[in-house]
C-alpha positions, 0 to 999 in steps of 0.5 A: 538526461543519459539516453544510454541509461534510459534505453536499458529500462523497459517501458512502464509507468514512467517510460514510453518509446515511440518510433515516430509521431505519424499518429499523434493521438497515442502520444498525446494520451501518454502525455496526459496520462503521465501528467495525471499519474506520476510523470514520465518520459517519452522518447520519440525515435526509439522502437517500442519493442526492440528499443532500437534507436531509429532517430527522427528526421528534422528534429527542430521541426519535430520539437516545435510540432510536439510543443504545439500538439500538446498546447492545442490538444490538452487542457489545462495546459501542460509545459513538459521539458523537451530535449533533443538527445544526440545518438551517434549520427541522429537525434532522439526527442525526449519529452519529460512530463512532470506530475501535474498539480492541476489534475485532471488533464483532458485530451479534447473537450470531454473529461469523461472520454478524454482523461487518462491515467498510467497503469503499468505500460498502458494508458487507461481511460479514467472513470468518474470516481478516478477523475473526482479523486484527481480533483480532490488531490489537486485541491489538497483534500481526501475523500474520507474528510468529506462531510456527509450532510445527509446524516446527523452526528448521531450516525457515528457509534460513539460507544464503538469508537470509545471501546476501540480507544479504551486501551489507549485513552478515554474518548470524548465527544470533542475527540470526534471533531479533533480526529476528523470523524465529525465536521461542521457543514453549513452550521450543522455537525455531521459525520465525515466519510471517514467517521462513517467508514470507521464507526458508522452505525450503518456504515455498510449501507453507505459503503457496501465494499468497506470490508475484507474478503479472505480466502485460502486456495488449494495450490497456487491458483484460484481454482479451488477454495479451501476456506473463506471468511467475510469480515464486516466488523469495524475497520480497525477490528478487521486487522486482528481478525484477518491476522487470525485467519492468516495465522490459521492457514499459514502456520504449522502448529507446534505444542509448547507447554500446557497453556496454548498452541503456538504457531510457527509462521511461514510469513513474518507476522509483522509483514502480514500486519503491515500489508493489511494496515496499508490496504485498509488505510490507503484503499480508495473507498470511493470505488464500488464493486469489490472489497479488500481481498486477502488470498492465501496460496501454497506459495504466497500471500496476496493482499489487494485493495481498491485504488491505484497508487496515490498520484505522484507515487510509483512502485519504485518509490515504495521500498524507499519509504515514499508515501502519500496517505490517501485517507487522512481520517483513517490514518489519524485514527490508526496512528492513535490506535498504534496500528500505524507507528510512523508515516511511510515506514510500513513498507520498509518494515515489511521488506526488512521482516521478509529479508530477515526471515530469508524470504524474497522482498514483497512485490507490488503491482497495479492491476486494473484499478487495484493495488496488490502486494504479494509475499512469497513463502518459499525461503530463498536464504537463511534467517538473519540473526544478530549476535544478541539475537543468537545469544537469546536463541542459545539461551532458550534451549531449555524446555521450560523456557525463560522469562525476560529478566532471566534472559537479560541477565544471561545475555548481559542486556537490559530488560528493555533491550531484551524485550525489544530483541524478543519482540523481533524474534517473535515477529520472525517466528523464531521465538514463541511467547507463552502466557495469558497476554502481553502483561502476564508477569509469568509469561515465558519465551521458547525457541520455536521448533522448525 
């Protein structure tokens, strides 16, 4: 462990500095919170504000004391790595806590008051819903796979589910079991939480916060609302509905041809879509109080969902594509509906789309018991285009637009490769597609006006 490198980092979700151990309870709260969340390191002998190394007295005795404190005060028992790090003429005690498979760990005898999680650089007392989620995680379960024995299988709206899948395949009653929308409980076939969340006849009666609240604010704060929408349709249908709301408020209109009005997005559509899909697929629906929220400001788009990051994941893991699916049933259905293309790739697509559009990378943060992602709309660089993309843009100078086959012949690529390039340019807002739909053989592409 390189002490010099660690001292350059600020306190956060996985790092804490302690001047000494004169008051052991805050230290023990941090140990249990690290074990319950994503792990972390505590350095004893370092000022928490200035990161000045003060060192510790009698380091071997302190090491033994720390071991005994953790063993006596926290249950189930933890075995962190404890290491003495030499710094000049003194020592710092490093306590490295690993994410535990035996969550929840409790300080004292009462889980309701002694269970902590790490949020940012603070330790927060876990409520009953969060404790229950820890137990499910330790057992390899997800909330949306749980049976709902108070309901029968008819609680799932099979017609709505069939219509949702109609574009991709014909849904059968057996598919409800394969997808995890139904399960067998004590000899009865009953819906799962995921089945009711996605296609329940009275889903909002059981999960009143399983909807999306969208709002457009004037300026850069929440002082004045310009427009709002409460989207309470089936969860899969909320994605295009919210995208349409965002498009209405984050696009400057341009007119091309007689067919329809086309927008020039200030945020790449793929980033908006992925942010929404991630919010719906990873939300903690066991929490009550607030729905998923989408907020549009003059300078940014924010998408906020209930639930912290899945246990074992940190904010730094997200750009690397590290992912743990919180809701397996919803994830499975969204994958079938082509809303999720590849596990763990959505965040990386968001980052790449913003970077290619000349925008800053999205920023994620945990606030209270919610996760928020913010996408800034002010350009910080030029839109990135590749030679083949630039060739397409040069070929689209015609006011009449071009068809895919015409563009392919002009730039020397296959029609399939050209379509892939065009799809990326449409997502970046550089190209506009005009037609009655994606299967319209006469659709044309135009360069977007800036």
